Residue, then its C-alpha position, 0 to 999 in steps of 0.5 A: x867547658x862549651x864551646x862555639x865555632x871557631x874558637x881556638x882550641x888549641x896549637x902547636x909551636x916549636x921549639x922556640x914557641x912560633x906558633x906553627x898551626x892553631x886549632x878551631x873548633x868546627x862547629x857548637x860543641x862541649x870539651x870532652x879532654x884537651x891532650x897538653x905535653x912537650x911533646x906528641x906525636x904526630x896523628x895524636x888528638x889534641x883534643x876532644x870534643x861532641x858537637x853538639x848537633x849530635x848530643x842526644x841530650x843537652x840537659x844532664 
């Protein structure tokens, strides 16, 4: 999945479903994986994506 700078990548909510924080793409890139779960430890990667300008080849 491709993302553009500023696209929302995900969010964290509290126990009541209130959004605590949104996470946005810092640059254009490609999402490698998402980590979704009922809970995650602080510091756990929630999404991994490659920044387009650092990728070796854009064509597969």
